[in-house]
LOPA-993001 format. One record per residue (C-alpha): residue number from 0; x, y, z. Coordinates in steps of 0.1 Angstrom, whole numbers, plus 5000, padded with zeros to 4 digits. Layout:
// LOPA-993001
> NUM, X, Y, Z;
...
***
This chain:
// LOPA-993001
> 0, 6807, 2371, 1984;
> 1, 6825, 2344, 2004;
> 2, 6834, 2313, 1985;
> 3, 6832, 2282, 2008;
> 4, 6822, 2255, 1984;
> 5, 6826, 2251, 1946;
> 6, 6816, 2227, 1919;
> 7, 6841, 2221, 1891;
> 8, 6832, 2202, 1859;
> 9, 6851, 2212, 1828;
> 10, 6858, 2198, 1793;
> 11, 6885, 2224, 1787;
> 12, 6909, 2217, 1815;
> 13, 6933, 2246, 1807;
> 14, 6946, 2259, 1840;
> 15, 6921, 2240, 1861;
> 16, 6946, 2221, 1883;
> 17, 6964, 2253, 1894;
> 18, 6931, 2271, 1899;
> 19, 6917, 2243, 1920;
> 20, 6949, 2242, 1940;
> 21, 6946, 2280, 1947;
> 22, 6910, 2275, 1958;
> 23, 6920, 2247, 1981;
> 24, 6947, 2269, 1997;
> 25, 6920, 2295, 2004;
> 26, 6899, 2269, 2022;
> 27, 6874, 2262, 1995;
> 28, 6858, 2227, 1994;
> 29, 6857, 2213, 1959;
> 30, 6830, 2190, 1943;
> 31, 6837, 2175, 1910;
> 32, 6827, 2150, 1883;
> 33, 6843, 2122, 1862;
> 34, 6873, 2134, 1843;
> 35, 6878, 2166, 1861;
> 36, 6877, 2148, 1895;
> 37, 6904, 2124, 1882;
> 38, 6927, 2152, 1871;
> 39, 6924, 2170, 1904;
> 40, 6929, 2139, 1925;
> 41, 6960, 2130, 1904;
> 42, 6973, 2164, 1912;
> 43, 6969, 2157, 1949;
> 44, 6940, 2182, 1954;
> 45, 6912, 2170, 1978;
> 46, 6879, 2167, 1960;
> 47, 6845, 2153, 1967;
> 48, 6829, 2131, 1940;
> 49, 6795, 2145, 1929;
> 50, 6779, 2111, 1935;
> 51, 6789, 2113, 1971;
> 52, 6769, 2146, 1973;
> 53, 6738, 2134, 1954;
> 54, 6738, 2099, 1969;
> 55, 6732, 2086, 1933;
> 56, 6757, 2073, 1908;
> 57, 6764, 2088, 1874;
> 58, 6742, 2069, 1850;
> 59, 6734, 2066, 1813;
> 60, 6770, 2070, 1802;
> 61, 6773, 2102, 1823;
> 62, 6742, 2118, 1808;
> 63, 6727, 2121, 1843;
> 64, 6750, 2131, 1871;
> 65, 6744, 2167, 1883;
> 66, 6707, 2170, 1875;
> 67, 6698, 2165, 1912;
> 68, 6683, 2187, 1940;
> 69, 6714, 2184, 1961;
> 70, 6733, 2202, 1933;
> 71, 6706, 2226, 1919;
> 72, 6692, 2233, 1954;
> 73, 6727, 2243, 1965;
> 74, 6731, 2266, 1935;
> 75, 6697, 2282, 1933;
> 76, 6689, 2288, 1970;
> 77, 6685, 2325, 1979;
> 78, 6707, 2327, 2009;
> 79, 6687, 2354, 2028;
> 80, 6653, 2339, 2020;
> 81, 6641, 2322, 2053;
> 82, 6620, 2297, 2034;
> 83, 6649, 2287, 2011;
> 84, 6672, 2284, 2041;
> 85, 6647, 2262, 2059;
> 86, 6643, 2240, 2029;
> 87, 6681, 2235, 2027;
> 88, 6682, 2225, 2063;
> 89, 6652, 2202, 2060;
> 90, 6666, 2184, 2030;
> 91, 6702, 2185, 2041;
> 92, 6713, 2206, 2011;
> 93, 6746, 2225, 2013;
> 94, 6751, 2257, 1994;
> 95, 6774, 2258, 1964;
> 96, 6790, 2293, 1961;
> 97, 6808, 2289, 1928;
> 98, 6802, 2269, 1897;
> 99, 6831, 2264, 1874;
> 100, 6818, 2247, 1842;
> 101, 6826, 2247, 1805;
> 102, 6807, 2226, 1780;
> 103, 6812, 2195, 1759;
> 104, 6831, 2205, 1727;
> 105, 6802, 2205, 1703;
> 106, 6816, 2230, 1679;
> 107, 6849, 2212, 1677;
> 108, 6831, 2179, 1672;
> 109, 6810, 2189, 1642;
> 110, 6841, 2206, 1626;
> 111, 6857, 2172, 1622;
> 112, 6856, 2155, 1589;
> 113, 6831, 2126, 1587;
> 114, 6814, 2133, 1620;
> 115, 6781, 2114, 1624;
> 116, 6748, 2128, 1637;
> 117, 6751, 2103, 1666;
> 118, 6786, 2116, 1675;
> 119, 6774, 2152, 1674;
> 120, 6743, 2145, 1696;
> 121, 6765, 2128, 1722;
> 122, 6785, 2161, 1725;
> 123, 6754, 2181, 1734;
> 124, 6759, 2191, 1770;
> 125, 6728, 2190, 1792;
> 126, 6739, 2192, 1828;
> 127, 6765, 2218, 1821;
> 128, 6742, 2244, 1807;
> 129, 6716, 2237, 1834;
> 130, 6742, 2244, 1861;
> 131, 6756, 2275, 1843;
> 132, 6721, 2290, 1839;
> 133, 6712, 2282, 1875;
> 134, 6743, 2298, 1888;
> 135, 6740, 2328, 1865;
> 136, 6704, 2334, 1876;
> 137, 6715, 2334, 1912;
> 138, 6745, 2356, 1906;
> 139, 6738, 2376, 1937;
> 140, 6748, 2346, 1958;
> 141, 6768, 2323, 1934;
> 142, 6797, 2330, 1911;
> 143, 6797, 2312, 1877;
> 144, 6829, 2307, 1857;
> 145, 6828, 2295, 1821;
> 146, 6861, 2311, 1808;
> 147, 6895, 2298, 1820;
> 148, 6909, 2333, 1815;
> 149, 6888, 2344, 1846;
> 150, 6906, 2320, 1870;
> 151, 6934, 2345, 1876;
> 152, 6910, 2373, 1883;
> 153, 6891, 2352, 1909;
> 154, 6923, 2342, 1926;
> 155, 6934, 2378, 1928;
> 156, 6901, 2388, 1944;
> 157, 6903, 2360, 1970;
> 158, 6939, 2370, 1978;
> 159, 6929, 2406, 1982;
> 160, 6900, 2402, 2005;
> 161, 6889, 2366, 2006;
> 162, 6857, 2374, 1987;
> 163, 6844, 2380, 1951;
> 164, 6827, 2414, 1945;
> 165, 6790, 2415, 1936;
> 166, 6798, 2436, 1904;
> 167, 6822, 2409, 1892;
> 168, 6796, 2382, 1899;
> 169, 6772, 2400, 1876;
> 170, 6798, 2403, 1849;
> 171, 6805, 2366, 1852;
> 172, 6767, 2359, 1849;
> 173, 6765, 2380, 1817;
> 174, 6794, 2361, 1803;
> 175, 6778, 2328, 1812;
> 176, 6746, 2336, 1794;
> 177, 6766, 2346, 1763;
> 178, 6784, 2312, 1766;
> 179, 6752, 2292, 1767;
> 180, 6735, 2313, 1740;
> 181, 6764, 2307, 1716;
> 182, 6763, 2270, 1724;
> 183, 6726, 2266, 1717;
> 184, 6729, 2287, 1685;
> 185, 6756, 2263, 1673;
> 186, 6735, 2233, 1680;
> 187, 6705, 2249, 1664;
> 188, 6725, 2257, 1633;
> 189, 6739, 2222, 1630;
> 190, 6705, 2206, 1632;
> 191, 6691, 2230, 1607;
> 192, 6718, 2219, 1583;
> 193, 6709, 2182, 1589;
> 194, 6673, 2191, 1581;
> 195, 6685, 2206, 1548;
> 196, 6675, 2242, 1555;
> 197, 6705, 2253, 1535;
> 198, 6725, 2286, 1540;
> 199, 6693, 2306, 1548;
> 200, 6677, 2289, 1578;
> 201, 6643, 2299, 1592;
> 202, 6661, 2316, 1622;
> 203, 6695, 2331, 1618;
> 204, 6719, 2331, 1647;
> 205, 6751, 2351, 1644;
> 206, 6779, 2356, 1670;
> 207, 6803, 2385, 1669;
> 208, 6829, 2395, 1694;
> 209, 6841, 2430, 1700;
> 210, 6875, 2437, 1685;
> 211, 6878, 2473, 1696;
> 212, 6859, 2505, 1702;
> 213, 6864, 2532, 1675;
> 214, 6869, 2569, 1681;
> 215, 6837, 2575, 1661;
> 216, 6817, 2562, 1632;
> 217, 6814, 2576, 1597;
> 218, 6812, 2611, 1612;
> 219, 6825, 2624, 1646;
> 220, 6790, 2627, 1661;
> 221, 6784, 2589, 1657;
> 222, 6797, 2563, 1681;
> 223, 6811, 2530, 1667;
> 224, 6828, 2497, 1675;
> 225, 6844, 2470, 1654;
> 226, 6832, 2434, 1658;
> 227, 6847, 2401, 1645;
> 228, 6826, 2371, 1635;
> 229, 6834, 2345, 1661;
> 230, 6848, 2311, 1652;
> 231, 6858, 2322, 1617;
> 232, 6896, 2321, 1612;
> 233, 6919, 2328, 1582;
> 234, 6913, 2354, 1556;
> 235, 6892, 2386, 1561;
> 236, 6897, 2421, 1573;
> 237, 6885, 2412, 1608;
> 238, 6915, 2388, 1610;
> 239, 6940, 2413, 1595;
> 240, 6971, 2421, 1615;
> 241, 6982, 2458, 1618;
> 242, 7020, 2462, 1617;
> 243, 7023, 2499, 1620;
> 244, 7005, 2532, 1622;
> 245, 6975, 2549, 1639;
> 246, 6944, 2531, 1650;
> 247, 6921, 2523, 1622;
> 248, 6890, 2545, 1619;
> 249, 6855, 2533, 1609;
> 250, 6860, 2546, 1574;
> 251, 6895, 2532, 1571;
> 252, 6881, 2497, 1579;
> 253, 6853, 2500, 1552;
> 254, 6878, 2513, 1526;
> 255, 6904, 2486, 1535;
> 256, 6878, 2460, 1529;
> 257, 6870, 2475, 1495;
> 258, 6907, 2474, 1485;
> 259, 6912, 2439, 1498;
> 260, 6883, 2424, 1478;
> 261, 6893, 2442, 1445;
> 262, 6929, 2430, 1444;
> 263, 6917, 2395, 1454;
> 264, 6900, 2393, 1419;
> 265, 6934, 2391, 1401;
> 266, 6959, 2364, 1395;
> 267, 6984, 2389, 1381;
> 268, 7002, 2414, 1404;
> 269, 6975, 2439, 1411;
> 270, 6971, 2472, 1429;
> 271, 6941, 2495, 1437;
> 272, 6936, 2528, 1454;
> 273, 6903, 2534, 1472;
> 274, 6885, 2565, 1481;
> 275, 6851, 2563, 1498;
> 276, 6848, 2526, 1489;
> 277, 6852, 2532, 1452;
> 278, 6884, 2524, 1432;
> 279, 6899, 2557, 1419;
> 280, 6926, 2536, 1402;
> 281, 6933, 2499, 1396;
> 282, 6961, 2484, 1377;
> 283, 6979, 2451, 1369;
> 284, 7015, 2446, 1358;
> 285, 7045, 2424, 1354;
> 286, 7053, 2430, 1390;
> 287, 7038, 2448, 1420;
> 288, 7057, 2481, 1414;
> 289, 7044, 2481, 1378;
> 290, 7008, 2474, 1390;
> 291, 7009, 2502, 1416;
> 292, 7023, 2527, 1391;
> 293, 6994, 2519, 1368;
> 294, 6969, 2523, 1396;
> 295, 6984, 2556, 1407;
> 296, 6986, 2570, 1372;
> 297, 6949, 2563, 1367;
> 298, 6939, 2592, 1390;
> 299, 6969, 2609, 1408;
> 300, 6946, 2636, 1422;
> 301, 6922, 2612, 1439;
> 302, 6950, 2589, 1451;
> 303, 6960, 2614, 1477;
> 304, 6948, 2602, 1511;
> 305, 6936, 2569, 1497;
> 306, 6937, 2533, 1508;
> 307, 6961, 2510, 1489;
> 308, 6953, 2473, 1483;
> 309, 6980, 2449, 1469;
> 310, 6979, 2412, 1462;
> 311, 7016, 2404, 1465;
> 312, 7042, 2409, 1492;
> 313, 7052, 2446, 1492;
> 314, 7088, 2450, 1481;
> 315, 7111, 2480, 1484;
> 316, 7104, 2493, 1448;
> 317, 7066, 2494, 1455;
> 318, 7071, 2509, 1490;
> 319, 7093, 2537, 1476;
> 320, 7064, 2547, 1452;
> 321, 7038, 2545, 1479;
> 322, 7059, 2567, 1503;
> 323, 7059, 2596, 1478;
> 324, 7024, 2607, 1487;
> 325, 7001, 2607, 1517;
> 326, 6984, 2574, 1519;
> 327, 6961, 2564, 1548;
> 328, 6966, 2527, 1548;
> 329, 6981, 2498, 1529;
> 330, 6968, 2462, 1530;
> 331, 6987, 2433, 1514;
> 332, 6995, 2396, 1521;
> 333, 7029, 2406, 1536;
> 334, 7057, 2432, 1536;
> 335, 7093, 2426, 1530;
> 336, 7117, 2439, 1557;
> 337, 7130, 2465, 1532;
> 338, 7094, 2477, 1525;
> 339, 7087, 2480, 1562;
> 340, 7119, 2501, 1567;
> 341, 7107, 2525, 1540;
> 342, 7071, 2528, 1550;
> 343, 7074, 2529, 1588;
> 344, 7093, 2562, 1584;
> 345, 7058, 2576, 1580;
> 346, 7045, 2576, 1615;
> 347, 7008, 2575, 1608;
> 348, 7004, 2552, 1578;
> 349, 6985, 2521, 1587;
> 350, 7002, 2489, 1574;
> 351, 6981, 2457, 1575;
> 352, 6985, 2421, 1564;
> 353, 6957, 2397, 1556;
> 354, 6954, 2364, 1537;
> 355, 6937, 2367, 1504;
> 356, 6903, 2349, 1504;
> 357, 6898, 2315, 1487;
> 358, 6874, 2320, 1458;
> 359, 6854, 2289, 1467;
> 360, 6849, 2298, 1503;
> 361, 6812, 2303, 1513;
> 362, 6806, 2339, 1521;
> 363, 6776, 2361, 1527;
> 364, 6768, 2398, 1525;
> 365, 6746, 2412, 1553;
> 366, 6728, 2445, 1548;
> 367, 6709, 2461, 1578;
> 368, 6675, 2476, 1572;
> 369, 6651, 2490, 1598;
> 370, 6640, 2461, 1619;
> 371, 6658, 2434, 1599;
> 372, 6686, 2423, 1576;
> 373, 6691, 2412, 1541;
> 374, 6714, 2382, 1536;
> 375, 6728, 2371, 1502;
> 376, 6757, 2352, 1487;
> 377, 6787, 2374, 1480;
> 378, 6792, 2384, 1444;
> 379, 6823, 2362, 1440;
> 380, 6815, 2346, 1406;
> 381, 6844, 2351, 1382;
> 382, 6842, 2362, 1346;
> 383, 6841, 2331, 1324;
> 384, 6849, 2337, 1287;
> 385, 6829, 2307, 1276;
> 386, 6797, 2323, 1291;
> 387, 6802, 2355, 1272;
> 388, 6787, 2363, 1238;
> 389, 6800, 2386, 1211;
> 390, 6769, 2404, 1199;
> 391, 6784, 2428, 1173;
> 392, 6797, 2422, 1138;
> 393, 6832, 2429, 1150;
> 394, 6847, 2407, 1178;
> 395, 6872, 2422, 1202;
> 396, 6909, 2419, 1194;
> 397, 6930, 2399, 1219;
> 398, 6943, 2432, 1234;
> 399, 6908, 2444, 1238;
> 400, 6897, 2412, 1255;
> 401, 6924, 2416, 1281;
> 402, 6914, 2451, 1289;
> 403, 6877, 2442, 1289;
> 404, 6884, 2415, 1315;
> 405, 6903, 2441, 1337;
> 406, 6874, 2466, 1334;
> 407, 6848, 2439, 1341;
> 408, 6865, 2427, 1373;
> 409, 6868, 2463, 1386;
> 410, 6833, 2475, 1377;
> 411, 6816, 2449, 1400;
> 412, 6832, 2467, 1429;
> 413, 6821, 2502, 1419;
> 414, 6789, 2517, 1433;
> 415, 6760, 2514, 1408;
> 416, 6752, 2528, 1384;
> 417, 6788, 2521, 1375;
> 418, 6810, 2526, 1344;
> 419, 6847, 2518, 1341;
> 420, 6870, 2529, 1313;
> 421, 6903, 2510, 1309;
> 422, 6934, 2506, 1287;
> 423, 6971, 2498, 1292;
> 424, 6963, 2474, 1321;
> 425, 6948, 2501, 1342;
> 426, 6916, 2520, 1347;
> 427, 6914, 2554, 1331;
> 428, 6880, 2566, 1344;
> 429, 6854, 2555, 1369;
> 430, 6818, 2567, 1370;
> 431, 6803, 2556, 1403;
> 432, 6769, 2558, 1421;
> 433, 6751, 2578, 1395;
> 434, 6713, 2580, 1391;
> 435, 6715, 2572, 1353;
> 436, 6739, 2551, 1333;
> 437, 6748, 2577, 1306;
> 438, 6757, 2601, 1334;
> 439, 6781, 2576, 1349;
> 440, 6796, 2570, 1315;
> 441, 6801, 2608, 1310;
> 442, 6820, 2610, 1343;
> 443, 6842, 2581, 1335;
> 444, 6849, 2593, 1299;
> 445, 6856, 2628, 1311;
> 446, 6881, 2616, 1336;
> 447, 6898, 2594, 1309;
> 448, 6900, 2624, 1286;
> 449, 6921, 2619, 1254;
> 450, 6932, 2585, 1268;
> 451, 6897, 2571, 1261;
> 452, 6906, 2569, 1224;
> 453, 6912, 2532, 1218;
> 454, 6901, 2522, 1254;
> 455, 6874, 2498, 1265;
> 456, 6843, 2504, 1286;
> 457, 6826, 2482, 1312;
> 458, 6791, 2487, 1326;
> 459, 6778, 2469, 1357;
> 460, 6743, 2465, 1342;
> 461, 6726, 2467, 1308;
> 462, 6721, 2499, 1287;
> 463, 6684, 2509, 1288;
> 464, 6690, 2530, 1257;
> 465, 6717, 2534, 1230;
> 466, 6728, 2568, 1244;
> 467, 6757, 2553, 1264;
> 468, 6771, 2535, 1233;
> 469, 6769, 2568, 1214;
> 470, 6786, 2587, 1242;
> 471, 6813, 2561, 1244;
> 472, 6819, 2561, 1206;
> 473, 6822, 2599, 1206;
> 474, 6850, 2596, 1232;
> 475, 6868, 2570, 1211;
> 476, 6859, 2537, 1229;
> 477, 6865, 2507, 1207;
> 478, 6850, 2478, 1228;
> 479, 6823, 2475, 1254;
> 480, 6814, 2448, 1279;
> 481, 6780, 2447, 1296;
> 482, 6755, 2422, 1309;
> 483, 6728, 2426, 1282;
> 484, 6692, 2418, 1289;
> 485, 6674, 2450, 1281;
> 486, 6644, 2451, 1257;
> 487, 6665, 2478, 1240;
> 488, 6695, 2456, 1234;
> 489, 6690, 2456, 1196;
> 490, 6693, 2494, 1196;
> 491, 6726, 2492, 1216;
> 492, 6740, 2465, 1193;
> 493, 6730, 2485, 1162;
> 494, 6747, 2516, 1177;
> 495, 6779, 2496, 1184;
> 496, 6779, 2482, 1148;
> 497, 6774, 2517, 1134;
> 498, 6804, 2530, 1153;
> 499, 6826, 2498, 1147;
> 500, 6826, 2490, 1184;
> 501, 6830, 2454, 1195;
> 502, 6805, 2446, 1223;
> 503, 6803, 2416, 1246;
> 504, 6773, 2404, 1266;
> 505, 6782, 2386, 1299;
> 506, 6747, 2376, 1309;
> 507, 6756, 2385, 1345;
> 508, 6749, 2418, 1363;
> 509, 6770, 2434, 1390;
> 510, 6748, 2459, 1409;
> 511, 6764, 2472, 1440;
> 512, 6741, 2493, 1462;
***
């Protein structure tokens, strides 16, 4: 496609002067509007004012300037359609071969503190989307450019052969429709907020951009890719930075997320080791090395090939411990130079940094089902002692309280039905994803073995029968934390009293399906 005439009207003027200069050097005539025209003329680039093309001034504070047949006829005309060509001649319409437009900064405007509805509305672009969509529809004859990063590609094509390829024009059109779709979704979402629809609007628009293709999904026969939520910066695995190691796999990313959210629960130095999204060991300590040692000792067998999550900068002492076994990946807020020197000796270990999330940040879980999604608040509510109730004759000791809080924070991240046994600032046993609660308890207590004597137990949901309490007592558990709420609660309380176990009701469940 030969580019003879282009219209340029951009809010983001990044690189536009140099791009226009290159177009002029290739003999392209340039039409422009308001601020863009001023910038080009100040740079000494010949440009025709859009009003000189339309024969009509910009009016209504610039709301109406390009909505005109001399513009849209030039964009939409099918060049090899005789009737269109005749209409252009009859009405003196010249073709426009390229539209370079990006839109009023609506998203940036509404992100400002104290922005009014009137300010937001004034930053809803009308003429821009109309031109973009017109050019994108007519991509066989018109190139449409909404992304400044494309300027260099266009110049290279013009330098190589003086034309833009048809395939490239189709790619530009697809990118343009993405651009206007995101723009409209942002406006729709903002207006829904103004109408008080809350976090769950009648229609949900989400925008994700591809980060990378993955070798495969959960299994080698499944294709997969990783997408990042667009316009969300800061914390999160999608914004993590990989410092070393092989490319992350689908399962690596899922497990890294699990590690990241668990250690984010703790104010103390904390470490966790994840296998198949469940924590095989979690510990806290006076420092990070102490916390990692506790997490590793919880289940040394399962730790092999795991994903490590840490909530402090990784120091040399912690790195030395991690390097002793095969670990797939480590995620932490940062790594010291000494830690990197130690860990990068292992060629394949993935090392990632990510900011820990703010506890008050609004977050959502999305679960895909056939033909739809489920959307919910993330389970970020912290354990609050004032909300908990001692329901047994014996209250927990101070030492038991501390271990109960550790177990309660971990059990919310274990697949339900979930039981966690803990003592000595670390988990001792984890029963995950079982079909009945007493079965989950049996797994966790068996894993803890003799160490269960004097330990505490956490359950993600209530006990439907007293059997879990009896099983815990037989293993030597001295304190239990659970939500309560079963019609059989009196039976569980009676069992705890019979065995001298202190039991706490939180009034809050932590199912994780």
